[in-house]
py3Dmol code that shows the C-alpha trace and the ligand (Angstrom):
import py3Dmol

protein = """\
ATOM      1  CA  UNK A   1      28.564  12.445  11.165  1.00  0.00           C
ATOM      2  CA  UNK A   2      29.071   9.082  12.774  1.00  0.00           C
ATOM      3  CA  UNK A   3      26.938   6.364  11.410  1.00  0.00           C
ATOM      4  CA  UNK A   4      26.085   3.377  13.667  1.00  0.00           C
ATOM      5  CA  UNK A   5      25.910  -0.120  12.145  1.00  0.00           C
ATOM      6  CA  UNK A   6      22.134   0.004  12.909  1.00  0.00           C
ATOM      7  CA  UNK A   7      21.660   3.060  10.689  1.00  0.00           C
ATOM      8  CA  UNK A   8      23.593   1.243   7.840  1.00  0.00           C
ATOM      9  CA  UNK A   9      21.463  -1.892   8.321  1.00  0.00           C
ATOM     10  CA  UNK A  10      18.291   0.281   8.226  1.00  0.00           C
ATOM     11  CA  UNK A  11      19.570   2.013   4.960  1.00  0.00           C
ATOM     12  CA  UNK A  12      20.083  -1.422   3.472  1.00  0.00           C
ATOM     13  CA  UNK A  13      16.602  -2.517   4.488  1.00  0.00           C
ATOM     14  CA  UNK A  14      15.196   0.449   2.719  1.00  0.00           C
ATOM     15  CA  UNK A  15      17.263  -0.174  -0.343  1.00  0.00           C
ATOM     16  CA  UNK A  16      16.178  -3.752  -0.508  1.00  0.00           C
ATOM     17  CA  UNK A  17      12.596  -2.626  -0.082  1.00  0.00           C
ATOM     18  CA  UNK A  18      12.994  -0.021  -2.995  1.00  0.00           C
ATOM     19  CA  UNK A  19      14.390  -2.724  -5.238  1.00  0.00           C
ATOM     20  CA  UNK A  20      11.396  -5.113  -4.538  1.00  0.00           C
ATOM     21  CA  UNK A  21       9.224  -2.387  -5.686  1.00  0.00           C
ATOM     22  CA  UNK A  22      11.217  -1.442  -8.714  1.00  0.00           C
ATOM     23  CA  UNK A  23      11.456  -5.090  -9.718  1.00  0.00           C
ATOM     24  CA  UNK A  24       7.705  -5.457  -9.532  1.00  0.00           C
ATOM     25  CA  UNK A  25       7.257  -2.481 -11.754  1.00  0.00           C
ATOM     26  CA  UNK A  26       9.841  -3.504 -14.139  1.00  0.00           C
ATOM     27  CA  UNK A  27       8.171  -6.775 -14.521  1.00  0.00           C
ATOM     28  CA  UNK A  28       4.877  -5.155 -15.421  1.00  0.00           C
ATOM     29  CA  UNK A  29       6.715  -2.853 -17.782  1.00  0.00           C
ATOM     30  CA  UNK A  30       8.216  -5.800 -19.594  1.00  0.00           C
ATOM     31  CA  UNK A  31       4.722  -7.279 -20.011  1.00  0.00           C
ATOM     32  CA  UNK A  32       3.735  -3.894 -21.527  1.00  0.00           C
ATOM     33  CA  UNK A  33       6.796  -3.736 -23.743  1.00  0.00           C
ATOM     34  CA  UNK A  34       5.662  -7.129 -25.198  1.00  0.00           C
ATOM     35  CA  UNK A  35       2.130  -5.891 -25.947  1.00  0.00           C
ATOM     36  CA  UNK A  36       1.578  -2.996 -28.413  1.00  0.00           C
ATOM     37  CA  UNK A  37      -1.428  -0.925 -27.531  1.00  0.00           C
ATOM     38  CA  UNK A  38      -2.782  -0.132 -31.049  1.00  0.00           C
ATOM     39  CA  UNK A  39      -3.389   3.463 -30.011  1.00  0.00           C
ATOM     40  CA  UNK A  40      -1.639   6.322 -28.314  1.00  0.00           C
ATOM     41  CA  UNK A  41      -1.558   5.882 -24.607  1.00  0.00           C
ATOM     42  CA  UNK A  42       0.163   7.013 -21.521  1.00  0.00           C
ATOM     43  CA  UNK A  43       1.645   4.485 -18.986  1.00  0.00           C
ATOM     44  CA  UNK A  44       2.340   6.215 -15.653  1.00  0.00           C
ATOM     45  CA  UNK A  45       3.891   4.786 -12.568  1.00  0.00           C
ATOM     46  CA  UNK A  46       3.748   5.835  -8.882  1.00  0.00           C
ATOM     47  CA  UNK A  47       1.237   8.687  -9.108  1.00  0.00           C
ATOM     48  CA  UNK A  48       1.025  10.504  -5.910  1.00  0.00           C
ATOM     49  CA  UNK A  49      -2.270  12.583  -5.885  1.00  0.00           C
ATOM     50  CA  UNK A  50      -4.250  14.407  -3.213  1.00  0.00           C
ATOM     51  CA  UNK A  51      -8.005  14.248  -3.014  1.00  0.00           C
ATOM     52  CA  UNK A  52      -9.973  17.430  -2.406  1.00  0.00           C
ATOM     53  CA  UNK A  53      -9.986  16.579   1.327  1.00  0.00           C
ATOM     54  CA  UNK A  54      -6.334  16.592   1.346  1.00  0.00           C
ATOM     55  CA  UNK A  55      -5.762  12.866   1.763  1.00  0.00           C
ATOM     56  CA  UNK A  56      -3.040  11.141  -0.373  1.00  0.00           C
ATOM     57  CA  UNK A  57      -3.586   8.468  -3.011  1.00  0.00           C
ATOM     58  CA  UNK A  58      -0.538   6.483  -4.168  1.00  0.00           C
ATOM     59  CA  UNK A  59      -1.424   4.792  -7.390  1.00  0.00           C
ATOM     60  CA  UNK A  60       1.013   2.123  -8.520  1.00  0.00           C
ATOM     61  CA  UNK A  61       0.313   2.496 -12.423  1.00  0.00           C
ATOM     62  CA  UNK A  62      -2.182   3.884 -14.729  1.00  0.00           C
ATOM     63  CA  UNK A  63      -2.774   3.097 -18.494  1.00  0.00           C
ATOM     64  CA  UNK A  64      -4.331   6.039 -19.940  1.00  0.00           C
ATOM     65  CA  UNK A  65      -5.689   5.284 -23.516  1.00  0.00           C
ATOM     66  CA  UNK A  66      -8.263   7.008 -25.805  1.00  0.00           C
ATOM     67  CA  UNK A  67     -10.912   4.380 -24.679  1.00  0.00           C
ATOM     68  CA  UNK A  68     -10.529   3.999 -21.051  1.00  0.00           C
ATOM     69  CA  UNK A  69      -8.151   4.659 -18.143  1.00  0.00           C
ATOM     70  CA  UNK A  70      -6.996   1.493 -16.218  1.00  0.00           C
ATOM     71  CA  UNK A  71      -5.639   1.708 -12.717  1.00  0.00           C
ATOM     72  CA  UNK A  72      -3.199  -1.067 -11.799  1.00  0.00           C
ATOM     73  CA  UNK A  73      -2.687  -1.885  -8.069  1.00  0.00           C
ATOM     74  CA  UNK A  74       0.534  -3.865  -8.056  1.00  0.00           C
ATOM     75  CA  UNK A  75       1.168  -6.681  -5.399  1.00  0.00           C
ATOM     76  CA  UNK A  76       4.451  -8.465  -5.018  1.00  0.00           C
ATOM     77  CA  UNK A  77       3.192 -11.025  -2.505  1.00  0.00           C
ATOM     78  CA  UNK A  78       3.409 -14.776  -2.533  1.00  0.00           C
ATOM     79  CA  UNK A  79       1.441 -17.610  -0.993  1.00  0.00           C
ATOM     80  CA  UNK A  80      -2.136 -18.683  -1.473  1.00  0.00           C
ATOM     81  CA  UNK A  81      -4.248 -15.418  -1.791  1.00  0.00           C
ATOM     82  CA  UNK A  82      -7.949 -15.365  -0.688  1.00  0.00           C
ATOM     83  CA  UNK A  83     -10.773 -12.729  -0.254  1.00  0.00           C
ATOM     84  CA  UNK A  84     -13.766 -12.435   1.832  1.00  0.00           C
ATOM     85  CA  UNK A  85     -15.522  -9.433   0.078  1.00  0.00           C
ATOM     86  CA  UNK A  86     -18.161  -9.107   3.026  1.00  0.00           C
ATOM     87  CA  UNK A  87     -15.378  -8.299   5.458  1.00  0.00           C
ATOM     88  CA  UNK A  88     -13.076  -6.571   2.876  1.00  0.00           C
ATOM     89  CA  UNK A  89     -10.547  -9.053   4.002  1.00  0.00           C
ATOM     90  CA  UNK A  90      -7.711  -9.894   1.620  1.00  0.00           C
ATOM     91  CA  UNK A  91      -5.038 -12.238   2.858  1.00  0.00           C
ATOM     92  CA  UNK A  92      -2.678 -15.030   2.185  1.00  0.00           C
ATOM     93  CA  UNK A  93      -1.922 -18.505   3.521  1.00  0.00           C
ATOM     94  CA  UNK A  94       1.677 -19.346   3.440  1.00  0.00           C
ATOM     95  CA  UNK A  95       2.937 -22.742   2.691  1.00  0.00           C
ATOM     96  CA  UNK A  96       3.452 -23.366   6.449  1.00  0.00           C
ATOM     97  CA  UNK A  97      -0.176 -22.445   6.999  1.00  0.00           C
ATOM     98  CA  UNK A  98       0.265 -19.110   8.672  1.00  0.00           C
ATOM     99  CA  UNK A  99      -2.401 -16.639   7.715  1.00  0.00           C
ATOM    100  CA  UNK A 100      -1.823 -12.862   7.143  1.00  0.00           C
ATOM    101  CA  UNK A 101      -4.249 -10.152   6.224  1.00  0.00           C
ATOM    102  CA  UNK A 102      -3.498  -7.091   4.007  1.00  0.00           C
ATOM    103  CA  UNK A 103      -5.417  -3.974   3.332  1.00  0.00           C
ATOM    104  CA  UNK A 104      -8.054  -4.647   0.717  1.00  0.00           C
ATOM    105  CA  UNK A 105      -6.530  -3.901  -2.664  1.00  0.00           C
ATOM    106  CA  UNK A 106      -9.889  -3.702  -4.459  1.00  0.00           C
ATOM    107  CA  UNK A 107     -11.080  -1.085  -1.879  1.00  0.00           C
ATOM    108  CA  UNK A 108      -7.821   0.872  -2.428  1.00  0.00           C
ATOM    109  CA  UNK A 109      -8.272   0.683  -6.285  1.00  0.00           C
ATOM    110  CA  UNK A 110     -11.768   1.753  -6.020  1.00  0.00           C
ATOM    111  CA  UNK A 111     -10.891   4.633  -3.924  1.00  0.00           C
ATOM    112  CA  UNK A 112      -8.462   5.692  -6.647  1.00  0.00           C
ATOM    113  CA  UNK A 113     -11.084   5.082  -9.372  1.00  0.00           C
ATOM    114  CA  UNK A 114     -13.507   7.576  -7.749  1.00  0.00           C
ATOM    115  CA  UNK A 115     -10.753  10.271  -7.458  1.00  0.00           C
ATOM    116  CA  UNK A 116      -9.516   9.752 -11.094  1.00  0.00           C
ATOM    117  CA  UNK A 117     -13.202   9.891 -12.275  1.00  0.00           C
ATOM    118  CA  UNK A 118     -13.706  13.203 -10.435  1.00  0.00           C
ATOM    119  CA  UNK A 119     -10.521  14.577 -11.822  1.00  0.00           C
ATOM    120  CA  UNK A 120     -11.210  13.527 -15.344  1.00  0.00           C
ATOM    121  CA  UNK A 121     -14.716  14.876 -15.074  1.00  0.00           C
ATOM    122  CA  UNK A 122     -13.457  18.175 -13.872  1.00  0.00           C
ATOM    123  CA  UNK A 123     -11.119  18.479 -16.962  1.00  0.00           C
ATOM    124  CA  UNK A 124     -14.233  17.818 -19.134  1.00  0.00           C
ATOM    125  CA  UNK A 125     -12.892  14.386 -20.087  1.00  0.00           C
ATOM    126  CA  UNK A 126     -15.465  11.585 -20.235  1.00  0.00           C
ATOM    127  CA  UNK A 127     -13.489   8.412 -19.927  1.00  0.00           C
ATOM    128  CA  UNK A 128     -14.448   5.144 -18.328  1.00  0.00           C
ATOM    129  CA  UNK A 129     -12.114   4.235 -15.273  1.00  0.00           C
ATOM    130  CA  UNK A 130     -11.465   0.595 -14.597  1.00  0.00           C
ATOM    131  CA  UNK A 131      -9.083  -1.090 -12.196  1.00  0.00           C
ATOM    132  CA  UNK A 132      -7.177  -4.289 -11.660  1.00  0.00           C
ATOM    133  CA  UNK A 133      -4.997  -5.891  -9.141  1.00  0.00           C
ATOM    134  CA  UNK A 134      -1.875  -7.226 -10.590  1.00  0.00           C
ATOM    135  CA  UNK A 135       0.122 -10.099  -8.979  1.00  0.00           C
ATOM    136  CA  UNK A 136       3.860  -9.883 -10.003  1.00  0.00           C
ATOM    137  CA  UNK A 137       4.990 -12.852  -7.858  1.00  0.00           C
ATOM    138  CA  UNK A 138       4.672 -16.014  -9.992  1.00  0.00           C
ATOM    139  CA  UNK A 139       4.611 -18.221  -6.890  1.00  0.00           C
ATOM    140  CA  UNK A 140       1.354 -16.567  -5.722  1.00  0.00           C
ATOM    141  CA  UNK A 141      -1.759 -18.796  -6.144  1.00  0.00           C
ATOM    142  CA  UNK A 142      -5.245 -17.055  -6.380  1.00  0.00           C
ATOM    143  CA  UNK A 143      -7.840 -19.145  -4.726  1.00  0.00           C
ATOM    144  CA  UNK A 144     -11.458 -19.568  -5.880  1.00  0.00           C
ATOM    145  CA  UNK A 145     -12.633 -16.775  -3.597  1.00  0.00           C
ATOM    146  CA  UNK A 146     -10.993 -14.422  -6.130  1.00  0.00           C
ATOM    147  CA  UNK A 147     -12.966 -15.855  -9.046  1.00  0.00           C
ATOM    148  CA  UNK A 148     -14.680 -13.123 -11.038  1.00  0.00           C
ATOM    149  CA  UNK A 149     -12.693 -10.241  -9.359  1.00  0.00           C
ATOM    150  CA  UNK A 150     -10.239  -7.999 -11.335  1.00  0.00           C
ATOM    151  CA  UNK A 151      -7.063  -9.669 -10.031  1.00  0.00           C
ATOM    152  CA  UNK A 152      -4.575 -11.620 -12.109  1.00  0.00           C
ATOM    153  CA  UNK A 153      -0.913 -12.508 -12.603  1.00  0.00           C
ATOM    154  CA  UNK A 154       0.922  -9.922 -14.584  1.00  0.00           C
ATOM    155  CA  UNK A 155       0.958 -12.317 -17.570  1.00  0.00           C
ATOM    156  CA  UNK A 156      -2.782 -11.692 -17.846  1.00  0.00           C
ATOM    157  CA  UNK A 157      -2.407  -7.965 -18.528  1.00  0.00           C
ATOM    158  CA  UNK A 158      -2.270  -8.340 -22.275  1.00  0.00           C
ATOM    159  CA  UNK A 159      -5.691 -10.166 -22.361  1.00  0.00           C
ATOM    160  CA  UNK A 160      -7.275  -7.796 -19.842  1.00  0.00           C
ATOM    161  CA  UNK A 161      -6.231  -4.830 -22.031  1.00  0.00           C
ATOM    162  CA  UNK A 162      -7.607  -6.651 -25.089  1.00  0.00           C
ATOM    163  CA  UNK A 163     -10.890  -7.125 -23.195  1.00  0.00           C
ATOM    164  CA  UNK A 164     -11.196  -3.558 -22.161  1.00  0.00           C
ATOM    165  CA  UNK A 165     -10.652  -2.434 -25.822  1.00  0.00           C
ATOM    166  CA  UNK A 166     -13.439  -4.815 -26.669  1.00  0.00           C
ATOM    167  CA  UNK A 167     -15.597  -3.494 -23.941  1.00  0.00           C
ATOM    168  CA  UNK A 168     -14.987   0.153 -25.039  1.00  0.00           C
ATOM    169  CA  UNK A 169     -14.526  -0.100 -28.690  1.00  0.00           C
ATOM    170  CA  UNK A 170     -15.090   3.562 -29.355  1.00  0.00           C
ATOM    171  CA  UNK A 171     -12.366   6.196 -28.729  1.00  0.00           C
ATOM    172  CA  UNK A 172     -13.734   8.782 -26.385  1.00  0.00           C
ATOM    173  CA  UNK A 173     -10.963  11.135 -26.691  1.00  0.00           C
ATOM    174  CA  UNK A 174      -9.059  12.542 -29.607  1.00  0.00           C
ATOM    175  CA  UNK A 175      -5.154  12.279 -29.457  1.00  0.00           C
ATOM    176  CA  UNK A 176      -4.689  15.966 -28.606  1.00  0.00           C
ATOM    177  CA  UNK A 177      -7.333  15.605 -25.836  1.00  0.00           C
ATOM    178  CA  UNK A 178      -5.543  12.583 -24.372  1.00  0.00           C
ATOM    179  CA  UNK A 179      -2.234  14.433 -24.459  1.00  0.00           C
ATOM    180  CA  UNK A 180      -3.811  17.387 -22.646  1.00  0.00           C
ATOM    181  CA  UNK A 181      -5.480  15.144 -20.053  1.00  0.00           C
ATOM    182  CA  UNK A 182      -2.173  13.204 -19.562  1.00  0.00           C
ATOM    183  CA  UNK A 183      -0.402  16.451 -19.002  1.00  0.00           C
ATOM    184  CA  UNK A 184      -3.085  17.493 -16.492  1.00  0.00           C
ATOM    185  CA  UNK A 185      -2.698  14.318 -14.768  1.00  0.00           C
ATOM    186  CA  UNK A 186       1.153  14.657 -14.453  1.00  0.00           C
ATOM    187  CA  UNK A 187       0.626  18.194 -13.338  1.00  0.00           C
ATOM    188  CA  UNK A 188      -1.695  17.064 -10.498  1.00  0.00           C
ATOM    189  CA  UNK A 189       1.134  14.806  -9.062  1.00  0.00           C
ATOM    190  CA  UNK A 190       2.090  16.027  -5.688  1.00  0.00           C
ATOM    191  CA  UNK A 191       5.701  14.793  -5.286  1.00  0.00           C
ATOM    192  CA  UNK A 192       6.687  17.659  -3.201  1.00  0.00           C
ATOM    193  CA  UNK A 193       3.663  17.516  -0.991  1.00  0.00           C
ATOM    194  CA  UNK A 194       4.651  19.080   2.334  1.00  0.00           C
ATOM    195  CA  UNK A 195       4.527  15.979   4.527  1.00  0.00           C
ATOM    196  CA  UNK A 196       2.833  16.079   7.923  1.00  0.00           C
ATOM    197  CA  UNK A 197       5.675  13.769   8.999  1.00  0.00           C
ATOM    198  CA  UNK A 198       7.718  14.891  11.866  1.00  0.00           C
ATOM    199  CA  UNK A 199      11.161  13.858  13.136  1.00  0.00           C
ATOM    200  CA  UNK A 200      10.791  10.941  15.577  1.00  0.00           C
ATOM    201  CA  UNK A 201      12.647  12.710  18.380  1.00  0.00           C
ATOM    202  CA  UNK A 202       9.846  15.451  18.319  1.00  0.00           C
ATOM    203  CA  UNK A 203       7.060  12.824  18.818  1.00  0.00           C
ATOM    204  CA  UNK A 204       5.872  11.544  22.101  1.00  0.00           C
ATOM    205  CA  UNK A 205       6.940   7.963  21.885  1.00  0.00           C
ATOM    206  CA  UNK A 206       5.357   4.989  23.291  1.00  0.00           C
ATOM    207  CA  UNK A 207       1.922   3.137  23.370  1.00  0.00           C
ATOM    208  CA  UNK A 208      -0.171   5.802  25.142  1.00  0.00           C
ATOM    209  CA  UNK A 209      -3.111   4.886  27.349  1.00  0.00           C
ATOM    210  CA  UNK A 210      -6.494   5.808  25.730  1.00  0.00           C
ATOM    211  CA  UNK A 211      -8.083   5.901  29.228  1.00  0.00           C
ATOM    212  CA  UNK A 212      -5.582   8.536  30.352  1.00  0.00           C
ATOM    213  CA  UNK A 213      -6.172  10.774  27.317  1.00  0.00           C
ATOM    214  CA  UNK A 214      -2.903   9.377  25.751  1.00  0.00           C
ATOM    215  CA  UNK A 215      -0.877  11.135  28.478  1.00  0.00           C
ATOM    216  CA  UNK A 216       0.627   7.886  30.125  1.00  0.00           C
ATOM    217  CA  UNK A 217       2.830   5.477  28.416  1.00  0.00           C
ATOM    218  CA  UNK A 218       1.750   1.720  28.679  1.00  0.00           C
ATOM    219  CA  UNK A 219       4.117  -1.178  29.218  1.00  0.00           C
ATOM    220  CA  UNK A 220       3.849  -4.602  27.573  1.00  0.00           C
ATOM    221  CA  UNK A 221       3.494  -7.335  30.312  1.00  0.00           C
ATOM    222  CA  UNK A 222       1.972 -10.762  30.166  1.00  0.00           C
ATOM    223  CA  UNK A 223       0.923 -10.401  26.593  1.00  0.00           C
ATOM    224  CA  UNK A 224      -1.041  -7.089  26.967  1.00  0.00           C
ATOM    225  CA  UNK A 225      -0.534  -3.467  27.314  1.00  0.00           C
ATOM    226  CA  UNK A 226      -0.891  -2.201  30.804  1.00  0.00           C
ATOM    227  CA  UNK A 227      -1.106   1.319  32.095  1.00  0.00           C
ATOM    228  CA  UNK A 228       0.408   1.775  35.561  1.00  0.00           C
ATOM    229  CA  UNK A 229      -1.406   5.155  36.076  1.00  0.00           C
ATOM    230  CA  UNK A 230      -4.976   3.861  35.718  1.00  0.00           C
ATOM    231  CA  UNK A 231      -4.185   0.161  35.898  1.00  0.00           C
ATOM    232  CA  UNK A 232      -6.128  -0.592  32.638  1.00  0.00           C
ATOM    233  CA  UNK A 233      -5.159  -2.976  30.051  1.00  0.00           C
ATOM    234  CA  UNK A 234      -5.889  -2.255  26.389  1.00  0.00           C
ATOM    235  CA  UNK A 235      -5.155  -4.363  23.410  1.00  0.00           C
ATOM    236  CA  UNK A 236      -6.157  -1.622  21.025  1.00  0.00           C
ATOM    237  CA  UNK A 237      -3.775   0.876  22.377  1.00  0.00           C
ATOM    238  CA  UNK A 238      -1.052  -0.447  20.193  1.00  0.00           C
ATOM    239  CA  UNK A 239      -2.947   0.133  17.065  1.00  0.00           C
ATOM    240  CA  UNK A 240      -3.524   3.722  18.051  1.00  0.00           C
ATOM    241  CA  UNK A 241       0.119   4.177  18.567  1.00  0.00           C
ATOM    242  CA  UNK A 242       0.993   2.558  15.142  1.00  0.00           C
ATOM    243  CA  UNK A 243      -1.658   4.767  13.442  1.00  0.00           C
ATOM    244  CA  UNK A 244       0.161   7.790  14.831  1.00  0.00           C
ATOM    245  CA  UNK A 245       3.397   6.410  13.836  1.00  0.00           C
ATOM    246  CA  UNK A 246       2.145   5.986  10.254  1.00  0.00           C
ATOM    247  CA  UNK A 247       0.723   9.427  10.013  1.00  0.00           C
ATOM    248  CA  UNK A 248       3.689  11.260  11.708  1.00  0.00           C
ATOM    249  CA  UNK A 249       6.650   9.242  10.897  1.00  0.00           C
ATOM    250  CA  UNK A 250       6.349   6.584   8.245  1.00  0.00           C
ATOM    251  CA  UNK A 251       4.119   3.750   7.126  1.00  0.00           C
ATOM    252  CA  UNK A 252       7.110   1.463   7.256  1.00  0.00           C
ATOM    253  CA  UNK A 253       8.593   0.309  10.485  1.00  0.00           C
ATOM    254  CA  UNK A 254      11.390  -2.236  11.358  1.00  0.00           C
ATOM    255  CA  UNK A 255      11.712  -4.321  14.371  1.00  0.00           C
ATOM    256  CA  UNK A 256      14.369  -1.859  15.729  1.00  0.00           C
ATOM    257  CA  UNK A 257      12.205   1.192  15.137  1.00  0.00           C
ATOM    258  CA  UNK A 258       9.296  -0.630  16.777  1.00  0.00           C
ATOM    259  CA  UNK A 259      11.239  -1.441  19.798  1.00  0.00           C
ATOM    260  CA  UNK A 260      12.601   2.188  19.859  1.00  0.00           C
ATOM    261  CA  UNK A 261       8.998   3.593  19.653  1.00  0.00           C
ATOM    262  CA  UNK A 262       7.236   1.165  22.033  1.00  0.00           C
ATOM    263  CA  UNK A 263       9.915   0.685  24.587  1.00  0.00           C
ATOM    264  CA  UNK A 264      10.053  -3.020  24.152  1.00  0.00           C
ATOM    265  CA  UNK A 265      13.476  -4.349  24.821  1.00  0.00           C
ATOM    266  CA  UNK A 266      13.234  -7.819  23.309  1.00  0.00           C
ATOM    267  CA  UNK A 267      13.785  -8.462  19.480  1.00  0.00           C
ATOM    268  CA  UNK A 268      11.814 -11.698  19.865  1.00  0.00           C
ATOM    269  CA  UNK A 269       8.881 -10.172  21.711  1.00  0.00           C
ATOM    270  CA  UNK A 270       8.709  -7.375  19.169  1.00  0.00           C
ATOM    271  CA  UNK A 271       8.825  -9.717  16.297  1.00  0.00           C
ATOM    272  CA  UNK A 272       6.072 -11.716  17.803  1.00  0.00           C
ATOM    273  CA  UNK A 273       3.828  -8.645  18.340  1.00  0.00           C
ATOM    274  CA  UNK A 274       4.664  -7.353  14.876  1.00  0.00           C
ATOM    275  CA  UNK A 275       3.894 -10.714  13.172  1.00  0.00           C
ATOM    276  CA  UNK A 276       0.571 -11.052  15.081  1.00  0.00           C
ATOM    277  CA  UNK A 277      -0.622  -7.837  13.636  1.00  0.00           C
ATOM    278  CA  UNK A 278      -0.654  -9.402  10.198  1.00  0.00           C
ATOM    279  CA  UNK A 279       0.819  -6.439   8.452  1.00  0.00           C
ATOM    280  CA  UNK A 280       2.276  -6.650   4.942  1.00  0.00           C
ATOM    281  CA  UNK A 281       5.994  -7.536   5.187  1.00  0.00           C
ATOM    282  CA  UNK A 282       8.888  -6.786   2.905  1.00  0.00           C
ATOM    283  CA  UNK A 283      12.317  -8.127   3.073  1.00  0.00           C
ATOM    284  CA  UNK A 284      13.732 -10.865   5.115  1.00  0.00           C
ATOM    285  CA  UNK A 285      15.402 -11.477   8.497  1.00  0.00           C
ATOM    286  CA  UNK A 286      17.173  -8.385   9.799  1.00  0.00           C
ATOM    287  CA  UNK A 287      16.043  -6.386   6.933  1.00  0.00           C
ATOM    288  CA  UNK A 288      12.434  -6.857   7.363  1.00  0.00           C
ATOM    289  CA  UNK A 289      10.058  -3.913   7.101  1.00  0.00           C
ATOM    290  CA  UNK A 290       6.461  -4.006   8.277  1.00  0.00           C
ATOM    291  CA  UNK A 291       3.904  -1.854   6.390  1.00  0.00           C
ATOM    292  CA  UNK A 292       1.401  -0.240   8.608  1.00  0.00           C
ATOM    293  CA  UNK A 293      -1.988  -0.236   6.774  1.00  0.00           C
ATOM    294  CA  UNK A 294      -3.990   2.891   6.385  1.00  0.00           C
ATOM    295  CA  UNK A 295      -6.900   1.694   8.487  1.00  0.00           C
ATOM    296  CA  UNK A 296      -4.804  -0.347  11.004  1.00  0.00           C
ATOM    297  CA  UNK A 297      -7.131   0.427  13.907  1.00  0.00           C
ATOM    298  CA  UNK A 298     -10.072  -1.127  12.054  1.00  0.00           C
ATOM    299  CA  UNK A 299      -8.574  -4.571  11.830  1.00  0.00           C
TER     300      UNK A 299
END
"""
ligand_1 = """\
1
ZN
Zn -4.129 4.830 31.887
"""
view = py3Dmol.view(width=600, height=400)
view.addModel(protein, "pdb")
view.setStyle({"model": 0}, {"cartoon": {"style": "trace"}})
view.addModel(ligand_1, "xyz")
view.setStyle({"model": 1}, {"stick": {}})
view.zoomTo()
view.show()
């Protein structure tokens, strides 16, 4: 099959993205290697689980010990990080002053905690579940709004584990019970989950007009989405479209994929729209990938 340069570029973007994730994980692995947990434990990465309602959970890392289970939400972002708990708003301010929001990592980790508590309970395993958000980028600065929250640089992992062993001094599981529960957890991983995702060519493309029951495609003019069928303008229509894209195609979108999907011609206009959305970005320049958050319509 003939490969276009675009396809290759996209392939490299994906690869760069994978490597960023891998680097982050390796870094936390190194911190682990340097810290001997004085008991038998499991260290699991990239757990893909389904909750009873059929919704996916992607958990970065889990430290499974005889005393507790610790969920790690790993973030590779840089900049000055801040949090507004009342608004579940987690974001960063870059050196040049631009502000970006990310999906709330505490809320994500809490959601994972509830799932793992239920799973452990259903296996008859009574183990406290804790969580922490780990920052792997040394250039990230945590501002005072994050004080007292379970978030720290990866170098703080050792101390945090010490504190958890101090908080839960008694083993709640025997070693064989831990081994069994660890195997049950590994067995629950749904790596081969049939994805709801469909090929892009089977999907109705475009930003579809909510007022026209998503039958008419809207066009971007004068900074807004306009429907020529009903003549309405709707800023939120784009978020509907991206939510569909996330569910049906991928949670990652490049500038080119965005233009292809929305029908916007200009790279610059697409880039402007994408950066205004404030999604998490991975990679630089032409290889940049935007990550569509789960609750993108709520922003
Ligand atoms: Zn319309």
